[in-house]
C-alpha positions as CSV (number, residue, x, y, z in Angstrom):
1,M,0.1,-0.2,-0.1
2,K,1.2,3.4,-0.7
3,V,0.2,5.8,2.2
4,L,0.7,10.2,1.5
5,H,0.5,11.3,4.9
6,V,-0.4,15.1,4.3
7,L,0.6,17.2,7.9
8,Q,1.3,20.3,8.7
9,G,4.5,19.2,10.9
10,Y,6.9,16.5,11.0
11,P,9.4,15.7,13.5
12,P,11.5,17.0,14.5
13,A,8.8,19.8,14.5
14,M,6.9,19.9,17.6
15,G,3.1,19.1,18.7
16,G,1.0,16.5,19.3
17,T,-0.5,15.7,15.3
18,E,3.3,16.2,14.4
19,Q,4.7,13.4,16.9
20,A,1.4,10.7,16.5
21,F,2.1,10.5,12.9
22,G,6.2,10.1,13.0
23,H,4.9,6.9,15.2
24,I,2.7,5.8,12.7
25,S,4.1,6.6,9.7
26,E,7.1,4.3,10.8
27,E,5.5,2.0,12.0
28,L,3.2,1.3,8.6
29,A,6.5,1.5,7.0
30,G,8.7,-0.8,9.7
31,Q,5.7,-3.1,10.8
32,F,3.5,-3.4,7.5
33,G,7.1,-2.3,5.2
34,D,3.8,0.0,3.8
35,E,5.5,2.7,1.1
36,V,5.0,6.4,3.0
37,I,5.7,9.1,1.9
38,V,4.8,12.7,4.0
39,F,4.4,16.4,2.5
40,T,5.0,18.9,5.4
41,T,6.0,22.2,5.9
42,N,9.4,23.3,7.1
43,C,8.2,25.1,10.0
44,Y,9.0,23.8,13.8
45,G,5.7,25.0,14.9
46,G,2.3,26.5,13.9
47,D,3.4,30.1,14.9
48,A,5.9,30.3,12.2
49,F,2.8,29.7,9.5
50,N,2.5,33.9,9.6
51,S,5.3,34.8,11.2
52,P,8.3,35.2,8.9
53,G,10.7,35.3,10.7
54,L,11.2,32.5,13.3
55,L,13.8,29.4,12.4
56,R,13.1,26.7,9.7
57,M,13.9,23.6,8.7
58,P,15.5,23.0,4.8
59,V,13.3,22.3,2.5
60,G,13.2,19.2,0.5
61,E,13.3,15.4,0.2
62,T,14.8,13.4,2.8
63,K,14.1,9.8,4.4
64,V,13.4,9.2,8.1
65,N,13.4,6.0,9.2
66,G,12.0,4.4,6.0
67,V,9.9,7.2,5.3
68,R,10.3,9.9,2.5
69,V,9.5,13.1,4.4
70,V,9.2,16.2,1.5
71,R,9.3,19.3,3.3
72,F,7.5,22.2,1.9
73,P,8.6,26.4,2.1
74,V,5.7,28.1,3.6
75,M,4.8,31.8,2.6
76,S,4.3,32.8,6.0
77,W,4.3,36.7,5.4
78,L,1.5,36.4,2.9
79,S,-0.5,35.3,5.7
80,W,1.2,37.7,8.3
81,L,-0.6,40.7,6.0
82,L,-3.5,39.2,6.8
83,K,-3.5,39.4,10.7
84,V,-5.4,42.8,11.1
85,P,-8.0,41.8,8.2
86,Q,-9.1,38.6,9.3
87,Y,-9.2,39.7,13.0
88,L,-11.8,43.2,11.1
89,A,-14.2,40.5,9.7
90,Y,-14.5,38.4,12.4
91,H,-15.2,40.7,14.8
92,L,-17.5,42.9,12.3
93,K,-19.2,39.5,11.9
94,L,-18.7,39.9,7.7
95,P,-20.1,37.1,5.7
96,F,-16.6,35.4,4.5
97,N,-14.5,35.6,7.7
98,Q,-13.8,32.2,7.8
99,Y,-11.8,32.2,4.6
100,L,-9.3,34.6,5.8
101,R,-8.9,33.6,9.4
102,T,-7.8,30.1,7.5
103,L,-5.7,31.8,5.3
104,Y,-4.1,33.5,7.9
105,Q,-3.6,30.7,9.8
106,G,-2.1,28.6,7.3
107,P,0.1,26.7,6.2
108,I,-0.4,28.8,3.1
109,V,2.1,26.4,0.9
110,A,2.5,26.6,-3.1
111,G,3.1,23.5,-5.3
112,L,1.1,21.5,-2.4
113,G,-2.2,20.6,-4.5
114,R,-0.1,19.5,-7.5
115,A,2.5,17.5,-5.6
116,I,-0.6,15.5,-4.4
117,R,-2.3,15.4,-7.8
118,Q,0.9,14.1,-9.3
119,S,1.7,11.6,-6.6
120,D,1.3,7.5,-6.9
121,A,-0.3,6.7,-3.3
122,D,-3.1,5.0,-3.1
123,L,-4.6,7.0,-0.9
124,V,-4.0,10.3,1.1
125,V,-5.0,11.3,4.6
126,A,-4.1,14.4,5.9
127,S,-4.3,16.0,9.9
128,S,-5.6,18.5,10.9
129,F,-8.2,21.2,11.1
130,P,-8.3,24.2,11.2
131,L,-5.7,24.6,8.5
132,L,-5.5,25.6,5.4
133,H,-3.6,22.3,4.1
134,M,-6.4,20.2,4.7
135,Y,-8.5,21.9,1.6
136,T,-5.7,21.8,-0.4
137,A,-5.2,18.0,0.6
138,L,-9.1,17.5,-0.2
139,K,-9.4,19.4,-3.5
140,A,-6.0,17.7,-4.9
141,A,-7.4,14.1,-3.8
142,K,-10.9,14.3,-5.2
143,R,-9.2,15.9,-8.7
144,S,-7.0,12.9,-8.9
145,R,-9.5,10.4,-7.5
146,K,-7.9,9.5,-4.5
147,P,-9.6,8.6,-1.8
148,I,-8.7,10.9,1.9
149,I,-9.3,10.5,5.3
150,F,-9.0,13.2,7.8
151,V,-7.6,12.4,11.0
152,G,-8.4,14.2,14.3
153,G,-7.5,17.2,16.0
154,L,-11.0,19.2,16.6
155,H,-11.4,21.4,19.1
156,P,-14.8,22.8,19.1
157,E,-14.0,24.7,21.9
158,D,-11.7,27.2,20.4
159,V,-14.4,29.3,18.9
160,W,-12.3,31.3,16.6
161,S,-10.5,28.0,14.6
162,F,-13.4,26.0,14.5
163,D,-16.5,28.0,14.3
164,R,-16.3,27.9,10.5
165,S,-18.7,25.8,8.2
166,M,-16.2,25.0,5.9
167,I,-14.6,22.4,8.0
168,A,-17.7,20.4,8.4
169,K,-18.5,20.7,4.5
170,A,-14.8,19.0,4.0
171,L,-15.3,16.4,6.8
172,T,-18.5,15.4,5.1
173,A,-16.6,15.1,1.8
174,A,-13.7,12.6,2.6
175,D,-14.3,9.3,2.3
176,G,-13.2,8.5,5.9
177,C,-12.3,10.2,9.4
178,I,-10.6,9.1,11.7
179,A,-11.7,10.3,15.6
180,Y,-9.0,10.5,18.6
181,T,-11.5,9.6,21.0
182,E,-15.4,9.1,21.9
183,Y,-16.0,12.8,22.1
184,E,-14.6,13.6,18.8
185,A,-16.5,10.6,17.1
186,E,-19.9,12.6,18.5
187,Q,-18.2,15.7,16.9
188,L,-18.0,14.3,13.6
189,E,-21.4,13.1,13.7
190,N,-22.8,16.5,15.1
191,V,-21.0,17.9,11.7
192,G,-23.0,15.2,9.6
193,V,-20.7,12.5,9.0
194,E,-21.8,9.1,8.6
195,R,-21.1,6.9,12.0
196,G,-20.1,4.3,9.7
197,R,-17.5,6.4,8.1
198,I,-15.8,7.3,11.4
199,W,-13.2,5.2,13.2
200,T,-12.4,5.7,16.7
201,I,-8.5,5.1,17.1
202,G,-7.0,6.5,20.4
203,L,-2.7,7.1,20.3
204,G,-0.2,5.5,21.6
205,V,3.3,5.8,23.7
206,D,6.9,4.2,23.8
207,A,6.0,3.7,27.3
208,E,10.1,1.8,27.9
209,T,11.5,5.0,26.5
210,F,10.1,6.7,29.5
211,I,12.0,4.9,31.9
212,Y,14.7,7.0,33.4
213,A,16.5,5.6,37.0
214,D,17.5,8.2,39.5
215,Q,14.5,11.5,39.7
216,Q,17.2,12.9,41.8
217,D,20.1,13.3,38.6
218,A,16.8,14.6,36.6
219,K,16.2,17.5,39.0
220,A,20.3,18.5,39.6
221,K,20.8,18.7,35.7
222,L,18.1,21.6,35.4
223,G,19.2,22.8,38.1
224,L,16.4,22.3,40.8
225,D,16.6,21.0,44.3
226,K,15.6,18.0,46.2
227,G,11.8,19.8,46.8
228,P,8.7,18.7,45.2
229,V,8.3,19.7,41.0
230,V,5.3,20.8,39.5
231,G,5.9,20.6,35.5
232,F,4.3,21.4,32.4
233,I,5.9,19.7,29.8
234,G,4.5,21.0,26.0
235,Q,4.8,23.5,23.6
236,L,4.5,27.1,25.3
237,S,1.2,27.9,23.3
238,A,-1.2,30.3,24.5
239,H,-4.3,27.3,24.9
240,K,-2.3,24.9,26.9
241,G,-3.4,26.5,29.8
242,I,0.1,27.5,31.1
243,D,-1.3,30.7,32.8
244,L,-3.6,29.3,34.8
245,L,-1.1,27.0,36.1
246,L,1.2,30.1,37.4
247,A,-1.5,31.4,38.7
248,A,-2.3,28.2,40.8
249,M,1.2,28.0,41.7
250,E,1.0,31.2,43.5
251,D,-1.3,29.2,45.8
252,V,0.8,26.4,46.3
253,W,3.9,28.5,47.4
254,E,1.7,29.9,50.1
255,V,1.4,26.3,51.4
256,V,4.1,24.5,50.2
257,P,7.2,26.9,50.5
258,D,10.0,24.1,49.0
259,A,7.9,23.3,45.9
260,Q,9.1,24.0,42.6
261,L,7.8,24.7,38.9
262,L,9.5,23.6,35.6
263,I,8.2,24.1,32.2
264,A,9.7,22.7,29.7
265,G,8.8,23.0,25.8
266,A,9.1,24.2,22.5
267,R,9.2,27.9,22.7
268,R,5.9,29.4,21.1
269,S,5.1,33.4,21.3
270,F,3.1,32.2,24.1
271,A,6.1,32.2,26.3
272,E,6.8,36.1,26.8
273,K,3.7,36.3,28.2
274,A,4.7,33.5,30.4
275,E,8.1,35.1,31.2
276,V,6.2,38.4,32.3
277,T,4.2,37.0,34.5
278,I,7.4,35.3,36.4
279,S,9.5,38.7,36.6
280,G,6.4,39.9,38.7
281,W,6.4,37.6,41.0
282,P,8.3,38.0,44.5
283,E,12.1,36.7,44.3
284,A,11.6,33.3,45.8
285,F,8.9,32.5,43.6
286,K,11.4,33.0,40.6
287,K,13.8,31.2,42.7
288,R,11.9,28.1,42.6
289,T,10.9,28.2,38.5
290,V,13.0,26.9,35.5
291,L,11.9,27.1,32.1
292,H,13.0,24.9,30.1
293,Y,13.1,25.9,26.2
294,D,13.2,23.5,23.3
295,F,14.7,20.1,24.4
296,K,15.3,17.6,22.3
297,E,14.0,14.6,22.4
298,D,16.2,12.4,24.0
299,E,15.8,14.7,26.9
300,K,12.2,14.4,27.7
301,A,12.7,11.5,30.1
302,A,14.6,12.7,32.1
303,L,11.7,15.9,31.9
304,Y,9.4,14.1,33.4
305,A,11.9,11.9,35.7
306,A,12.3,15.3,37.4
307,L,8.5,15.5,38.5
308,D,6.5,15.0,41.3
309,I,3.3,16.2,39.2
310,F,2.6,16.3,35.8
311,V,-0.2,19.4,35.4
312,Y,-1.5,19.7,32.0
313,P,-4.3,22.6,31.8
314,S,-5.1,22.8,28.5
315,S,-8.2,24.0,27.5
316,F,-9.1,22.1,24.2
317,E,-7.0,18.7,23.0
318,S,-8.4,16.3,20.6
319,F,-6.2,13.7,22.8
320,G,-3.8,14.8,25.4
321,I,-0.9,12.5,24.3
322,A,1.2,14.3,27.1
323,F,-0.8,12.6,29.9
324,L,0.2,8.9,28.3
325,E,3.8,10.3,28.6
326,A,3.2,11.3,32.1
327,W,2.0,7.6,33.5
328,S,4.5,6.3,31.1
329,A,7.1,8.2,34.0
330,H,4.7,6.9,36.4
331,K,3.5,10.3,37.5
332,P,0.2,11.4,38.7
333,V,-1.2,13.5,36.2
334,I,-3.8,16.5,36.6
335,G,-6.2,17.9,33.6
336,L,-9.2,19.9,32.9
337,R,-12.4,18.6,32.8
338,R,-12.9,20.0,29.2
339,G,-13.1,18.3,25.4
340,A,-11.6,15.1,25.3
341,I,-9.6,14.8,28.3
342,P,-12.3,13.6,30.6
343,W,-12.1,10.4,27.7
344,V,-8.2,9.7,28.4
345,V,-8.4,10.8,32.2
346,D,-10.6,9.5,34.5
347,D,-10.8,11.8,37.4
348,E,-10.2,10.2,40.5
349,I,-8.8,7.1,39.3
350,N,-5.8,7.6,36.8
351,G,-5.6,11.3,37.5
352,L,-7.2,14.5,38.7
353,L,-9.4,16.9,36.5
354,V,-10.7,20.5,37.1
355,K,-13.0,22.5,36.6
356,P,-11.4,25.0,33.4
357,K,-10.1,28.7,33.9
358,D,-10.4,28.0,37.7
359,A,-6.9,28.5,39.2
360,G,-7.9,27.9,42.7
361,A,-9.3,24.2,41.9
362,L,-6.3,23.8,39.9
363,G,-3.6,25.3,43.2
364,K,-5.7,22.5,45.5
365,A,-5.9,19.7,43.3
366,I,-2.3,20.1,43.1
367,L,-1.6,20.1,47.1
368,S,-3.9,17.4,47.5
369,L,-1.2,15.6,45.7
370,L,1.9,17.0,47.3
371,K,0.0,16.5,50.8
372,D,-0.8,13.1,49.9
373,P,2.3,11.5,48.4
374,Q,0.4,7.6,48.6
375,R,-2.4,8.7,46.5
376,A,-0.8,10.7,43.9
377,D,1.7,7.1,43.5
378,I,-2.0,5.0,43.2
379,L,-3.0,7.9,40.5
380,A,0.1,7.1,38.6
381,E,0.2,3.1,38.7
382,K,-3.4,3.3,37.4
383,G,-2.4,5.6,34.7
384,Y,0.7,3.2,33.8
385,Q,-1.5,0.3,33.5
386,K,-3.8,2.2,31.2
387,V,-1.3,3.1,29.2
388,L,0.1,-1.1,29.3
389,S,-3.3,-2.4,28.4
390,Q,-4.7,0.5,25.5
391,Y,-1.7,2.9,24.2
392,N,1.2,1.7,22.3
393,W,2.1,2.4,18.9
394,S,2.2,-1.4,17.3
395,E,-1.3,-1.8,18.3
396,T,-1.8,2.0,16.8
397,G,-0.4,1.9,13.7
398,K,-2.5,-1.3,13.5
399,R,-5.7,0.0,14.1
400,F,-4.7,2.9,11.5
401,R,-3.9,0.8,8.5
402,E,-6.7,-1.3,9.0
403,A,-8.9,2.4,8.6
404,Y,-7.0,3.0,5.4
405,I,-7.9,-0.2,3.8
406,S,-11.6,-0.5,5.2
407,V,-11.5,3.0,2.8
408,L,-9.5,2.0,-0.3
409,K,-11.7,-1.2,-0.7
410,G,-14.9,1.5,-0.1
411,E,-16.1,-0.6,3.0
């Protein structure tokens, strides 16, 4: 089978979709011998789609672990020119504002549609909405009579991004859709996708890669002391809830002054806002905070090892693979009771969930685990067992492939 994955980014680009499809592509190539090619951008993150000055990867084709990866240049300057027009059109509720928002978000990639049409792939698979390449992939696949599957990425709580009728129209035009959770599957049904064309497939994690023997060694390498560490690991974007975590930590430090905060991830535009907040803290709080930007993948196990509690207060996720990573490292997790997250984290069973936008509730949840390490360990172990039983890349790759074959057969 020849599969074409059309994606906004691919490792070493950071992000859930990027990392997930890195694993899925390699499983298809390695486990099943499929020919997999990836068409993607030369950007490290989505903020570069409309920010011309950010660092880029080299353009062109490479082979990564058996997968052909073709990186296209992004015309971010063109998206950048639409920043003010799309803002005005959206707030004035002009009828065409959804199209301007989509062009502004990008990625605008010259030649992508032509390359998809000319590809000899049996199947096109694209992820994720609300980005522009999804529509390019759909149009090119239909014109060249290739079946197309759309995968994941629905965050309906993000109104600015997902309140667009064009998304529903595209989803219903696809030959199939893969949802990461039953929550997302219900969203697909709500916009008109037939249930028989939806496959619900969770993601995976290589649990063994998060084994790190010495927590104190991991802490020391990051400049942390022996006190308990509360941490966030992920993209430093506005919707990830870092501001909520910062507010919650102010309450935590009033009760547990030796607690420490680790924020690690790809540096995005929101990082500056977080730094401004931290700069206004008392010196005692600042000394207990470590920012660790743009780490390499092989550092991730040590980052999780350094934590005592993993907090991921993202306001919208289509899955939340970071929870699996934390569980693999035997860490208790805290998230928000919103979107797809309750379909991944079982509240009071393998983690804690709190109300969105409630820094007080988040602070209380963190304190409850800091004060009761035994309870934290039980939650962490339950999460680890869930990973082992439900989430591994070998099985995930197999299930994705089964969906692909079903679409190819017209089932």
